[in-house]
N, C-alpha and C positions, 0 to 999 in steps of 0.2 A: 287788149294789147297795152293800152295806157296803164292799166292796173298792174300788169306784169312788170312794166318798166318802173313803176312807182315802188313796188316791193323790192325790186333789184337794187334800187338806190337806197330805200329806207332802211332795210335790215342792216347793211354794213354800218350805216351812220348811227343807227340805234345801238348796235353792239359796241361801237367805239365809245359812245356816250356812256354806256353801262360800265365799260372798263375804266373810264375816267372817274366815274362816281365811286366804283368799288375800290379803286386805288386810293381815293381820299379816305376810305374807311380804315386804311392801314396806317394812317398817321398816328404817332404815339400820343394819343389823347386818352387818358384813362376813362373819361366819361363815355367814350365810344364803345367800351367793352360790353355794355348791356344790349347792344343792337348789332351783334356780329352775325356772320353768315352761318354759324353752326348752332344757333338756337338759343341765344341769350334772350330772356323774356323782356319784351317791350309791352306786351299785353298780359294782363294777369290771368286771363282765362286759360285753361288747359284742356285741349282736346285729346282724350286718351287714345282713341282709335285703336282699341285693343286688338292685337293680332291674334291669330289662332293660338291655342294653348300649347303647352310643351308637347313635343313629339319625339319619338325615337328613344333609344336606350340612353342611359347615363353612363358615359365612359369613366373609368377610373382616372384619378388625377394624373395628368401628364400623358394619358393615352392619346394616341393619334390614330384616327380612323384611316384605313387604307383608302386613298383617293386616286389610285392609279386610273388614268383615263386613256382613251384610245388615241391612236396616232393622229386622229383628226383634230384633237384638241390640245395641241402642243402649246398654244398661246404665244404671246409676245412678251414684253416686259411684265405686263399684267397677266397673271394666270389664275383663273378663278378657283382652281382646285386648292391653291394655297390659302385662299380665304376660307374655304370649307375646312381644311385641316386645322387652321388656327382657331376658328370658333368652335369646332367640335372638341378640341383639346382644352378649351377654356373652362369647361364645366366639369366639376368633380362629381364623384358619386354622392357627395353630401349637398349638391346643388350650390356649391360655392363657385364664384367667378374668379379665376386666376388672372390677376391684372396684367401680367406680362403677356400672357397668351391673348388676352383681349386687345392689348395695344398692338401686338403682332398682326392680328386680324385687321386692325385699322391701317397698319402700314401697307397692307395689300390693297385695301379699299382706296387708299390715297392714289395708288398707281392706276386704279380704275378711273377715278375722277380725272386724273391728269390725261388719261387716254381719250377722254371725251372732248378734249380741245381746250384752247386758251380761255374761251369765254367762261367755262365752268370751273377753270383752274383756280379761281380766287377762293373757292370753298376748300380746296385741298390745302391751300396755304393756312387758312384758319385752323383746319384740323391738325396740321403739322405743329402749329404753335401749341395747341392744347395737349397733344401727345407729349411734346417736350416738357410742358409744365408738370404733368403727372409723373414722367420719368425722373425729372429733377427732384420732385418730392420723394420719390421712392429711394433715390440715392442718398438724400440728406436727412431722412427721418430717423432720429434715435428712438429706440423702444423705451417706453416707460417701465417702471418697476413691475407693474402688473402684467406687462406684455413680454417681459424678458424671456419667459419660458416658451412663448409662442413664436419668437423670432421676429422676422420682418413684419412691421405693422402694415406695410403696403403690399403684402403678398396676395391678399384676396380683397374683393370689393367690401365684404362685411368687416374684415379686420381694419381696412382703411376707415370705414365709417365709424367704427368703435374708437379707433385711435384719435381721429380728428374731433369727435364729440367730446372725448375725455380730455383732450388737450385744449379745448375751447377754440378750435380753429374754424369751426363752422358758424357763420353769422347768418341768422335767419331774417335779419332786417336790412343788412347792407351787403354790398358785394365784398367778397373776400377771395384771396388767392388760395383756396383750399382745393384738395383733390376731389372732394365731393361735388363742389360747384362745377369744377372744370369737367369732370367726367359726366355730369348731368348733361352738359352741352353735347358731348360726344354721343351720349345715349339718345338724345332727341334726333341727332343727325343719323344715327344708326336706324332709327324708326323710319326716317325718310327713305333711306336706301333699301330697307327691307320691303317697304311698300312698293317702291319703284321696280326693284328686281323681280318681285312676285308678279307685278303687272306685265312686265316684259316677257316673263316666262309663259304667261297665258295669252299673249298678244297674237294677232293674226297679221298676215301680209297686208301692208297698207296702213297699219296703225301708226300714229305719230308718236315717236319717242318723247318729243317735247310735251305733248299733251299728257301722256302717261306720267311723266316726271312732274309736271305741274300739279296734277291731281294729288300725287304723293306729297309734294311740297306743301300744298295748301292744307293738307290734313296734319302733317307732322311738324312743320317748322314755321309756317306763316303766322300762326297765332303768337309767336314770340318775336316777330320782326316788326319794324316800323313800316308805315305805309310806303314810304319812298323805297325802302329796300325790297319790299314785296314787288313793287312795280319793276324795279331793276332786275330782279331775279326772273320775273315773268318774261322780260325781253331776252335775257340770256338763254333761257330754255328753248327759245325759238331756234337757236343755232346748234342744238344737239344733233349728233349724227343720225342718219336714218336707221331703220330696223336692220337692214342687211349689214350695214357697217357695224352696228352694235354686236351682232352675232360674230362678225369677224374679230372684233375686240375680245369677245369672250372666248372664242375657240381658235383664233389665229387664222392665217390665210389658207384657203383651200388650194390644193395643188391641181385639181381637175374640176371642170365645170360640173360634172355629174356628182361631185362630192358635196355640193352645196346643201342638198336636202339632208344628207346624213349629218353634215356639220350642224345644221339647225337642230336636229333631233338630239345630238350630243349636247349642244348648248342648253337646250331646254332641260335635259336631265340634270346637268350640272347646276343650272340655276335653281331647280326645284330643291335639290339636296342642300345647296348653299343657303337658300332662303329658310329652310327648316332649321338649320344650325344657327343662323342669325336670330331667328324668331325665339328659339329656346333661350339664347343668351339675353335677348331683349326682355323677355318675360321675367326671368329670374332677377335681372337688374331692376326692372320696374317694381317688382315685389319688395326688393330691399329698400329702394328709395321711398316707397309708400309706407313701409313699416316704420321708417324713421322720420316721416313727415317732411321729406326733403324734395318732393316733386316740384316745388315752386321756389327753390332757392333763388334769391335776387342776383 
């Protein structure tokens, strides 16, 4: 009884303390940039945590897989089928990543993060900032003479890498406001969500969403965070919605009690397809960064 009262008091206080701490990270201090919530490296070691290999067919550029879903999965503001559509259409037949489609996929994932509650919302703010950086670079980047025939240097991931390397925008020793460095942080965060969503899709009734998310975080993002931020995130994850609420977020509100089982089946199917699409994008992106020696950009 005493233990229950302790946790009832402790968790809100701890969450409030986390929010205060995370708010301090938003102060405009440039030296804070290497320890933010989306994976800037504070530790030099890198845990690859290789996900499953590429799966599924490779759609033609701009192709959008039909993602029509049943009446049970109408969704709220966040609709997971939009994530699936964006990441499926991000990969061309030549295994290129279309940057605008990639960013659109992240736009939808931001809605997912925001739907998990205020405590986890600080991550969505970091992601929004990085999406804005890449889009600003896309709008303002003039093509070099060598690139003029190819058009927009920020059209694909590989064209961005080639452009920024050629223009000397990528600094391998110090932090720089380059698209390559910024998108690397999004890439690491995508790995975290890929692992988390895969675990949720395979979960059973009674499994803790906070525990599943913590395992994914420890594998994908924790190696790049300071000790203090790791502890803060650990406390924040305690406040994640339970499993039933998570499937309501993924598939919207059920109209009848008997629809709950069908809703979870629909949610599992959509999660599986979405994770496969994210995994393919993650793997191709990982290959591109590795080929250019950019996996550990400061």
